[in-house]
LUMGU-685295 format. One record per atom (N, C-alpha, C): x, y, z. Coordinates in steps of 0.1 Angstrom, whole numbers, plus 5000, padded with zeros to 4 digits. Example, Ala and Ser with C-alpha at 12.3 -4.5 7.8 and 13.67 -1.06 7.14 Angstrom:
513249435078;512349555078;513249675078;512849785071;513749895071;512950005079;
% end
This chain:
499253745096;499253625104;500153645116;499753615128;500653635139;501753535139;502753555147;503953475147;503653335153;502753325163;502453195168;501853105158;500953165151;500253085140;501153045129;502053135125;503053105115;503952985120;504452985132;505352885137;504552755138;503252755142;502452635142;502252575129;501952665119;501752625105;503052555100;504152615102;505452565098;505652425104;505452415117;505652285124;504652175118;503452215115;502552115109;502952075096;503452165088;503952135074;505152045075;506052075084;507251995086;506851855090;505951835099;505451705103;504851625092;504051695084;503351635072;504451585062;505451665059;506451625050;507251515056;507551515068;508351405074;507551275073;506251275077;505451155076;505251105062;505151195052;504951145039;506251085033;507451115039;508651065035;509050935043;508350905053;508650785061;508550665052;509650585052;509650465043;508750355048;508250275039;507450165042;508350055046;507849965056;508649855060;508149735054;509049655047;508649535041;508549425052;507549345051;507349235061;507849105055;508449025062;508948895057;507748795058;507948675052;506848575052;506448525065;507348525075;507048475088;506048575095;506348705093;505448815099;504148805092;504148795079;502848785071;502048665076;502648555078;501948435082;501348455096;502148515105;501648535119;500448635118;500548745111;499448835110;498148775104;498348685094;497248615088;496548525097;497348445105;496848355115;496148425126;496548545129;495948625140;494648695135;494448685122;493248755116;493448905114;494648955115;494949095113;494849135098;495249045089;495249075075;494548965068;494048995056;493348895047;494348815040;493948695035;494948625027;495248695014;496548685010;497048744998;496248694986;495948564986;495348504974;493948574971;493248604982;491948674981;492148814975;493048884979;493249024974;493949024960;494748924958;495348914944;494248894934;493248804937;492148784928;491348914926;491148994936;490549124935;491349214925;492649214926;493549294918;493449244903;493549114902;493549054888;492149084881;491049084889;489749114883;489649254877;490449344883;490449484877;491049484863;491949394861;492649394848;492649254842;491549214836;491449074831;492649044821;493248924823;494348884814;495648934818;495749024829;497049074834;497848964840;499148994840;500148894846;500648964859;500748884869;501348924882;502848944881;503349054884;504849084884;505449064898;504649124908;505249124921;504149154931;504249094943;503349124954;504049124967;503949224975;504649224988;503749294998;504049255010;503249315022;504149415028;503649535030;504349645037;503549695048;504249765057;503649835068;504049985067;503050065066;503350215065;502350285074;502850365083;502050445092;501050345099;501550235104;500750135111;499550075103;499650075090;498750015081;499449915073;498849795072;499449685064;498849695050;499749695040;499349715026;499949615018;499149555009;499649464999;499949554987;501149554982;501549624970;501649524959;500849544949;500749444938;501049514925;502049454917;502349504904;501849414893;501149464884;500549384873;501049434859;501149344850;501449384836;500149354828;499449464824;498249454817;498449394803;497349354797;497349294783;497849404773;497749534777;498149644769;499649674771;500349594779;501749614782;502049724792;501049764800;501249874810;501449804823;502449854831;502649804845;501749894854;500949834862;500049894871;500549864885;500549964894;500849934908;499549964916;499149854923;497949864932;498349854946;497749934955;497949914969;496549884975;496549774982;495349724989;495549715004;494549775011;494649765026;494549615029;495549555035;495649415038;494549375048;494049465056;493049425066;491649425061;491349515051;490049525046;489849485032;490949495024;490849465010;490549595002;490349705008;490049835002;491149874993;490849914981;491849964971;492250104976;493550124978;494050254982;494750324971;495250254961;495950324950;495950234938;495750294926;495850214914;496450314904;497650294900;498350394891;499350324882;499650384871;500650334862;501950354869;502750244868;504050244874;505050294864;506050374870;507050434861;508150324857;
% end
């Protein structure tokens, strides 16, 4: 591999690692309300119902709105009837499920 390609590959890898480590920014209720009123994000209640429908009988532990890489994400934590904590990430603009995994 020539040296230019190696340097470019290293730079791309470093950028990828930096972006994946970028922290999410939590939005406060005023920001969330403004985004909802502007039609940028869907109502939390609508997406909470979608999350709860995936795990009937689950209890809501936490829900928050975050911005990561210019994408608004509702992060929802549920306690299933089996006693398992699930973390779901939903695209706040579309409702698309981005992540559903067991929380540590």
